[in-house]
Each structure stands twice: as C-alpha cells, then as structure tokens.
C-alpha positions in Angstrom: -2.8 -110.8 -13.5 -1.8 -107.5 -12.0 -1.2 -104.8 -14.6 1.5 -102.2 -14.2 0.7 -98.9 -12.5 -0.6 -96.5 -15.2 -2.1 -99.2 -17.4 -5.6 -97.9 -17.0 -4.8 -94.5 -18.6 -3.1 -96.3 -21.4 -6.1 -98.5 -21.9 -8.3 -95.5 -22.2 -5.9 -94.0 -24.8 -5.8 -97.3 -26.7 -9.6 -97.4 -26.7 -9.7 -93.8 -28.1 -7.4 -94.8 -30.9 -9.5 -97.8 -31.8 -12.6 -95.6 -31.9 -10.9 -93.1 -34.2 -9.8 -95.9 -36.5 -13.5 -97.0 -36.6 -14.4 -93.5 -37.9 -14.8 -91.5 -34.7 -13.5 -87.9 -34.5 -10.7 -87.5 -31.9 -12.0 -84.1 -30.6 -15.3 -85.8 -29.8 -14.0 -89.3 -28.8 -11.4 -88.1 -26.3 -13.7 -86.0 -24.1 -16.4 -88.7 -24.2 -14.0 -91.4 -23.0 -12.4 -89.2 -20.4 -15.9 -88.4 -19.0 -16.4 -92.2 -18.5 -13.0 -93.1 -17.2 -12.9 -91.1 -13.9 -9.2 -90.3 -14.2 -7.4 -87.6 -12.2 -6.1 -84.5 -13.9 -2.6 -85.9 -14.5 -3.9 -89.1 -16.1 -6.4 -87.1 -18.2 -3.6 -85.0 -19.6 -1.6 -88.2 -20.3 -4.5 -89.8 -22.3 -4.9 -86.6 -24.3 -1.1 -86.4 -25.0 -0.9 -90.0 -26.1 -3.9 -90.0 -28.4 -3.2 -86.6 -30.0 0.6 -87.4 -30.2 0.0 -90.8 -31.9 -2.4 -89.2 -34.4 0.1 -86.4 -35.2 3.2 -88.5 -35.4 1.5 -91.7 -36.9 3.7 -91.8 -40.0 7.0 -91.6 -38.0 5.7 -94.0 -35.4 4.6 -96.6 -37.9 7.9 -96.4 -39.7 9.7 -97.3 -36.4 7.2 -100.2 -35.8 7.8 -101.6 -39.3 11.6 -101.2 -38.9 11.5 -103.2 -35.7 8.9 -105.8 -36.6 9.5 -106.3 -40.4 5.7 -106.3 -40.8 3.4 -103.7 -42.3 1.5 -101.9 -39.6 -1.8 -102.2 -41.6 -1.5 -106.0 -41.4 -1.6 -106.0 -37.6 -4.7 -106.5 -35.4 -6.2 -103.2 -34.3 -5.4 -103.7 -30.6 -1.8 -104.7 -31.4 -1.4 -101.7 -33.6 -2.8 -99.4 -30.9 -0.5 -100.9 -28.3 2.6 -100.5 -30.5 1.8 -97.0 -31.4 1.3 -95.9 -27.8 4.5 -97.8 -26.8 6.6 -96.0 -29.5 5.0 -92.7 -28.6 6.1 -93.2 -25.0 9.6 -94.2 -26.0 10.5 -91.8 -28.8 8.2 -88.8 -28.4 7.6 -88.6 -24.6 11.0 -90.1 -23.8 9.6 -92.2 -20.9 11.7 -94.8 -19.1 11.9 -97.8 -21.5 10.7 -100.4 -18.9 7.6 -98.3 -18.0 6.9 -97.4 -21.6 6.9 -101.1 -22.7 5.1 -102.5 -19.6 2.2 -100.0 -19.7 1.7 -100.4 -23.5 1.6 -104.3 -23.6 -1.8 -104.7 -21.9 -3.5 -102.7 -24.7 -2.9 -105.6 -27.0 -5.5 -107.7 -25.2 -5.4 -110.9 -23.3 -3.8 -113.2 -25.9 -0.4 -114.2 -24.8 0.9 -114.2 -28.4 -0.3 -110.7 -29.0 1.3 -109.4 -25.8 4.5 -111.2 -26.5 4.7 -109.7 -30.0 4.1 -106.2 -28.7 6.7 -106.7 -25.9 9.3 -107.9 -28.4 8.8 -105.1 -30.9 8.8 -102.4 -28.3 12.0 -103.8 -26.7 13.6 -103.8 -30.1 12.7 -100.2 -30.6 14.1 -99.3 -27.1 17.4 -101.2 -27.8 17.8 -99.5 -31.2 18.5 -96.1 -29.6 16.6 -94.3 -32.4 16.5 -90.5 -32.5 13.6 -88.8 -30.8 10.6 -88.1 -32.9 9.5 -84.5 -33.3 12.4 -82.7 -31.6 15.1 -82.2 -34.2 15.6 -82.2 -37.9 19.1 -83.7 -37.4 17.9 -87.2 -38.4 16.0 -86.0 -41.5 18.6 -87.2 -44.0 16.8 -87.4 -47.4 13.3 -87.5 -45.8 10.6 -85.4 -47.4 8.7 -82.8 -45.4 5.8 -85.2 -45.2 7.9 -88.0 -43.8 9.7 -85.7 -41.4 6.6 -84.0 -40.0 4.3 -87.0 -40.4 1.8 -85.9 -43.0 0.4 -87.6 -46.2 2.4 -87.0 -49.3 -0.5 -85.3 -51.1 -0.7 -82.6 -48.5 2.9 -81.8 -48.9 2.5 -81.6 -52.7 -0.5 -79.4 -52.3 1.1 -77.0 -49.8 4.5 -76.8 -51.6 2.7 -75.9 -54.8 0.7 -73.2 -53.1 3.1 -71.8 -50.5 6.6 -73.1 -51.3 8.8 -75.4 -49.3 9.8 -73.0 -46.5 6.2 -72.0 -45.6 5.1 -75.6 -45.9 7.7 -76.6 -43.3 6.4 -73.8 -41.0 2.8 -74.9 -41.5 3.6 -78.5 -40.8 5.6 -77.6 -37.7 2.8 -75.4 -36.4 0.3 -78.2 -37.2 2.2 -80.5 -34.9 2.2 -78.2 -31.9 -0.1 -78.5 -29.0 -2.7 -75.8 -29.3 -3.3 -73.5 -26.4 -6.9 -73.2 -25.3 -8.6 -69.9 -26.1 -11.6 -68.8 -24.0 -14.2 -66.2 -25.0 -16.2 -64.3 -22.4 -19.9 -64.3 -23.4 -21.1 -60.7 -23.3 -17.6 -59.1 -23.9 -19.2 -57.1 -26.8 -22.1 -55.8 -24.8 -22.1 -52.2 -23.5 -20.6 -51.7 -20.0 -19.0 -55.2 -20.2 -15.9 -54.1 -18.2 -17.2 -55.4 -14.9 -18.1 -58.8 -16.2 -14.8 -59.1 -17.9 -12.9 -58.2 -14.7 -14.9 -60.9 -12.8 -14.3 -63.5 -15.4 -10.5 -62.8 -15.4 -10.3 -63.0 -11.6 -12.2 -66.3 -11.7 -10.0 -67.7 -14.5 -6.7 -66.8 -12.8 -7.8 -68.6 -9.7 -8.8 -71.8 -11.6 -6.5 -72.5 -14.5 -2.8 -71.6 -14.1 -1.1 -69.6 -16.8 -3.4 -67.1 -18.4 -2.7 -64.4 -21.0 -5.1 -61.8 -22.5 -5.6 -62.3 -26.2 -3.7 -59.8 -28.3 -6.1 -60.4 -31.2 -9.6 -60.3 -29.9 -11.2 -58.4 -27.0 -12.7 -60.3 -24.1 -10.6 -63.4 -24.8 -7.7 -65.3 -23.0 -5.2 -67.9 -23.9 -4.6 -70.6 -21.3 -1.2 -72.2 -21.4 -1.7 -74.6 -18.5 -5.1 -76.1 -17.7 -6.9 -78.5 -15.4 -10.3 -79.9 -16.3 -11.9 -77.1 -18.3 -15.2 -79.0 -18.6 -15.8 -78.4 -14.8 -14.9 -74.7 -14.9 -17.8 -72.7 -13.6 -18.0 -70.4 -16.6 -18.0 -73.3 -19.1 -20.8 -75.0 -17.1 -23.0 -71.9 -16.9 -22.3 -70.6 -20.4 -20.5 -67.4 -19.5 -17.3 -68.7 -21.0 -16.9 -70.4 -24.4 -13.9 -72.3 -25.8 -13.2 -70.9 -29.3 -9.9 -70.4 -31.2 -8.9 -66.8 -31.7 -9.1 -67.3 -35.5 -12.8 -68.1 -35.3 -13.3 -65.2 -32.9 -11.6 -62.9 -35.5 -14.1 -64.1 -38.2 -17.0 -63.2 -35.9 -15.5 -59.8 -35.1 -15.0 -59.1 -38.9 -18.7 -59.6 -39.7 -19.8 -56.0 -39.0 -23.0 -57.0 -37.2 -25.1 -54.0 -36.0 -28.0 -54.3 -33.5 -31.0 -54.1 -35.8 -29.8 -56.6 -38.5 -31.4 -59.7 -39.7 -28.5 -62.2 -39.9 -28.5 -65.7 -41.3 -25.8 -68.1 -40.2 -26.2 -70.7 -42.9 -24.0 -73.5 -41.4 -24.2 -72.6 -37.7 -23.4 -75.8 -35.9 -22.1 -76.2 -33.2 -22.9 -72.5 -32.5 -19.6 -70.7 -31.7 -19.9 -67.9 -34.3 -23.7 -67.8 -33.9 -23.3 -67.1 -30.2 -20.9 -64.2 -31.0 -23.4 -62.9 -33.6 -26.3 -63.0 -31.1 -24.3 -61.0 -28.6 -23.9 -58.2 -31.1 -27.4 -58.2 -32.4 -29.5 -56.4 -29.7 -33.0 -56.1 -31.2 -32.1 -57.9 -34.5 -32.9 -61.4 -35.6 -30.6 -64.3 -36.0 -31.6 -67.4 -38.0 -29.1 -70.2 -37.4 -29.3 -73.0 -39.9 -27.7 -76.4 -39.4 -28.5 -79.7 -41.4 -27.3 -82.1 -38.7 -30.0 -82.4 -36.0 -27.5 -83.1 -33.2 -25.4 -80.0 -34.1 -28.6 -78.0 -34.4 -29.6 -78.9 -30.9 -26.1 -78.1 -29.6 -26.4 -74.7 -31.4 -29.7 -74.1 -29.7 -28.2 -74.8 -26.2 -25.3 -72.4 -26.9 -27.6 -69.6 -27.9 -30.1 -70.3 -25.1 -27.3 -69.6 -22.6 -27.0 -66.1 -23.8 -30.7 -65.5 -23.1 -31.7 -64.5 -26.6 -35.3 -65.8 -26.5 -34.4 -68.9 -28.5 -37.0 -70.8 -30.5 -36.8 -73.6 -33.0 -38.3 -72.4 -36.2 -40.9 -75.1 -36.7 -43.9 -72.9 -36.4 -44.8 -69.2 -36.0 -41.6 -68.0 -34.2 -40.8 -65.0 -36.4 -40.5 -62.7 -33.3 -37.7 -64.7 -31.7 -34.4 -62.9 -31.3 -32.8 -66.1 -32.5 -34.1 -69.2 -34.3 -32.4 -72.5 -34.9 -33.4 -74.2 -38.2 -32.6 -77.8 -38.9 -32.2 -77.5 -42.7 -29.8 -78.0 -45.6 -28.0 -74.7 -46.2 -28.2 -75.2 -50.0 -32.0 -75.0 -49.7 -32.7 -72.3 -47.2 -36.4 -71.8 -46.2 -36.1 -68.0 -46.0 -37.4 -65.9 -48.9 -35.1 -64.2 -51.3 -33.7 -60.8 -50.3 -34.7 -61.2 -46.6 -31.4 -60.9 -44.8 -29.0 -58.0 -44.2 -26.0 -60.3 -43.6 -25.5 -64.0 -44.4 -22.5 -65.9 -43.0 -21.4 -69.0 -44.8 -19.0 -70.7 -42.4 -18.8 -73.7 -44.8 -17.9 -77.3 -44.3 -14.3 -77.7 -45.5 -11.3 -80.0 -45.4 -10.2 -78.5 -42.1 -6.5 -78.3 -43.1 -6.1 -75.1 -41.1 -7.0 -76.8 -37.8 -4.8 -79.8 -37.9 -3.0 -78.9 -34.6 -6.4 -79.3 -32.9 -7.7 -82.1 -35.0 -4.6 -84.2 -36.1 -6.8 -87.1 -37.3 -8.0 -84.9 -40.2 -4.7 -85.3 -42.1 -5.3 -89.1 -42.3 -9.1 -88.8 -42.8 -9.4 -86.3 -45.7 -8.6 -87.6 -49.2 -7.5 -85.4 -52.2 -10.8 -86.1 -54.1 -12.8 -84.6 -51.2 -11.2 -81.1 -51.8 -13.1 -80.6 -55.1 -16.3 -82.1 -53.7 -16.1 -79.7 -50.8 -15.4 -76.7 -53.1 -18.5 -77.6 -55.1 -20.6 -77.6 -51.9 -19.1 -74.3 -50.8 -20.0 -72.7 -54.1 -23.6 -73.9 -53.8 -23.9 -72.6 -50.3 -22.6 -69.2 -51.4 -25.1 -69.2 -54.3 -27.9 -69.8 -51.8 -26.6 -67.1 -49.4 -26.6 -64.6 -52.3 -30.2 -65.4 -53.0 -31.2 -64.8 -49.4 -29.3 -61.5 -48.9 -31.0 -58.3 -49.8 -29.6 -55.6 -52.2 -27.1 -53.6 -50.2 -26.5 -56.5 -47.8 -23.4 -58.6 -47.4 -22.4 -62.3 -47.7 -19.4 -63.4 -45.7 -17.6 -66.7 -46.6 -15.2 -68.4 -44.1 -13.5 -71.7 -43.9 -10.9 -73.2 -41.6 -8.7 -74.4 -44.4 -6.0 -72.9 -46.6 -6.3 -74.8 -49.8 -6.5 -72.8 -53.0 -9.5 -74.7 -54.3 -11.6 -74.0 -51.2 -10.6 -70.3 -50.9 -9.7 -68.3 -53.9 -11.1 -70.9 -56.2 -14.5 -70.8 -54.6 -14.5 -67.0 -54.7 -13.5 -66.8 -58.3 -16.4 -69.2 -59.3 -18.9 -67.2 -57.1 -17.9 -63.9 -58.7 -18.1 -65.3 -62.2 -21.7 -66.5 -61.5 -22.9 -63.3 -59.8 -22.2 -60.0 -61.6 -24.0 -58.0 -59.0 -21.6 -59.2 -56.2 -18.7 -57.0 -55.4 -15.8 -57.9 -53.1 -15.4 -55.9 -49.9 -12.1 -54.7 -48.5 -9.7 -57.3 -47.1 -8.9 -57.6 -43.4 -5.8 -56.0 -41.8 -2.9 -57.8 -40.3 -2.4 -60.5 -39.0 -4.7 -61.4 -41.9 -2.7 -61.9 -45.2 -4.3 -60.2 -48.2 -4.7 -62.5 -51.1 -6.7 -62.5 -54.3 -10.4 -62.5 -53.4 -10.1 -62.4 -49.6 -8.0 -62.6 -46.5 -5.9 -65.6 -45.2 -4.9 -66.3 -41.7 -1.9 -68.6 -41.5 -1.2 -70.4 -38.2 2.6 -69.9 -38.0 2.1 -66.1 -38.6 -0.8 -65.4 -36.2 -0.4 -68.5 -33.9 -4.1 -69.3 -34.5 -5.9 -71.8 -36.6 -5.7 -71.3 -40.3 -8.7 -69.4 -41.7 -9.9 -67.8 -44.9 -12.4 -65.0 -45.0 -14.1 -63.2 -48.0 -16.9 -60.6 -47.9 -19.2 -59.5 -50.7 -21.9 -56.8 -51.1 -24.9 -57.4 -53.2 -25.4 -54.3 -55.4 -28.9 -55.0 -56.8 
C-alpha cells in the first residue's frame, strides 16, 4: 500500500512519542531519532513541532479524542493513541488541511485494518466538529481551569497558584507552552582579547542560521529565532559554540570565578556550566563531579574541547586544570575545606524549563518534589563541608517551587550557623527570601533559582 506523502515524518514523530511513553526523555529521543531518519530540514522541523506540540497540549488533545471517540485515551493501544494525538495536533494546533492531517496520521496506528479504521473515523469526527483551535485563544475557555486551558496537571496549577497567584500562574503556563528560541554561547567569550573570536563567530552564525540577535542578558551569546540543523553547524561540531539557555549562562556569570580558584562543580553533567567555569579559571583547578557515567563522559568531552588539560580523576591527576570525577555528590572524595567555590547545580523537578522539556509536566509527580528537596539539602551540606572558610557555596536549580528554592535554603541555614547569605542578584532576577528567582515570562529565559553563601569559619 502506498502511504500518503509526508507519512515518513509522521511515523518518526509517532515513534518518538512511543519512546517517550516508554520512559525516554523528549530532548534526547527527538535528536536521536532525527539522526537516524535522514529527513530534510523541513521535515525535521515538522517532527520536532509534532512531538513537542503533542507533549505540550496533551491534555487538550486527549480531551478532543475522548469527546470524538467516547473512549478513555489510556485504554487505547499505544500506536493508536500516538496516531490520534498527532492527527488532532495537525488539525487543531497546526491547522493543517483536514484531508492531509487525517491521511498522514492514520498509518502511525500500524498495519491492522481495524486500528486504521478507528483512527480514521475519530479524526474525521474531530475535523467535522469544527472545534476551536488549541492554544491560540482563551475565547473557548468557559469554566475551564488554568490547567485544563493550558494543558498542565492539576497539581502544578495548585502549586503555582498557591505560590504565585492566578495571574502569574497564567503567565508561567503560557510561557511554558511557547517554542523556546535557541541560545548559543561562544566558548572563550570571557577570555582576554576575545573580541576578534566573537566577531568571527557572529559572522559565521549570520551566514548559517537565519535570524540572529545578540543576547541582552549575557556577553558572547546570541538568540537564534530561525534555525536549520544546528547539529551540523561548524561551531557546534568543533566546540567553539555551545547551546545553553541564557538563564543557565547567567548562573555561570554570577559565580564570581577568579583565575586562581579551586572550584568544585558538584553536579556537573552534562557540562554546560562547568565549561563556562573552566573558561574563567586560568591557572586554577576545576573538579567536576557527576554520578552518572554517561553524563560524566559527556562533561569530559565538553571540557576537553576548551583545551583545559582534562583528566579523569582516577589516579594522580592533581595537576590537571580540570578533572571529571564519576561520583555521588553527597559523598565527595575531596577533603574538607579544600575548595574556594562549590557550585551545587542540583537535580530538581525542572518546572522552570517546561518550554524546552514539555514531557516533564507529565513525568514529575508531587511526591518527588519533597524527595528532590531532601537530596538538594544533602548536596548543600556536602558542599559546605568541602568549601574552605571564606569560600562560597552557590546553589542553583532550574525550577521555581518553594520547596526546592527557599525551603532548601531555610533548612541549610538552620543546619549551618557559620553560613551567611550573600547579596541577591540584580534584575532581571527577582529578589526573594534566601536568594534570587528568574521567572520565564519576565526574563524570557528558563526559570531559575540562585542562592549564594559564604562560609565564615
């Protein structure tokens, strides 16, 4: 049977959704599948739009499927569910021609005639119903909650409204459903006499990627509003450019690294902030710890591109400019009081980066927030052991929940009388109790929290 034109890209998108359902992370699954699929630039963009769009708008999409089929989405076979979600995405989010939207989605259901017939019938019913578009207007909201309207779990709405109020929650939800622009950082932008390399990088970027704006928040960074295949961009391949959100770049810039420091990045993988630290160190020492071996190796590759004399700390490598250590950050191998600066860029719920990782809203459960806060507190305790008197511990997370931000800080300060909070960051950071908060709608970055402490004795 000849499949409709465009079915291959939809098949790739469907396979991505199935892998995410099986526990894969969208930001890893999509690039891996695109690397195997050999699609052109236009079809690669379509696959990304379909997968990320379905994950963002899953609650709204599933409601349309259940309305048209009178069956719970969770009761359907995974392939049928993926086909229907992509079909509704094409109909009500991307506003595609109904015939093409249905015809290209049906093959995702597999080869069984009954499955294809069911998908075809449901999608045609959605198309005939003339439903309002998803994600473009609040006109169809009616009595819908913010979670229903913007496609989030109810518990996230309850958490955010309690912490930020309804108006700011609406803004956070809307920002979390936007496509995130790509931010690029030039490796070496913080080195002396970097102007020439920055000029060369800008010239190369303008010739390769379309619309390009200099970052208004961090030096040596750009925002790309229209891109091709960034993975093949020369600077990405040779390591002179790195993809990193401006919020993360702002955390690195706030560390206050000086060239002769001994710095420990306790949770370094995959290496973005560690790379920025190494650029600022000069003759100092960076120890980058990471418990996951794969992420530790990725960190090592990132640091190696900077040319910092990288060594894996498994033997006598104390003279290395940077060392990557495969270890649990709550049990650091370094002696007490050995570091000038310890960064705890801790594992977290990720609720500040949902525009880049929309699957997180469905993956994270409320019970995990307290579990993560406990881990974050133990990491901070270990960082405080490692830092020397007069040194600093910096805590950052890409989330905005009270438990993982001010709650962790309050617990840490209660346990350590010789820790004193440092000054908060300036705008666009929002000063809150215990630290600084970066909210996506206000800064147009990922959501971040940052707190800094000096050890007195």
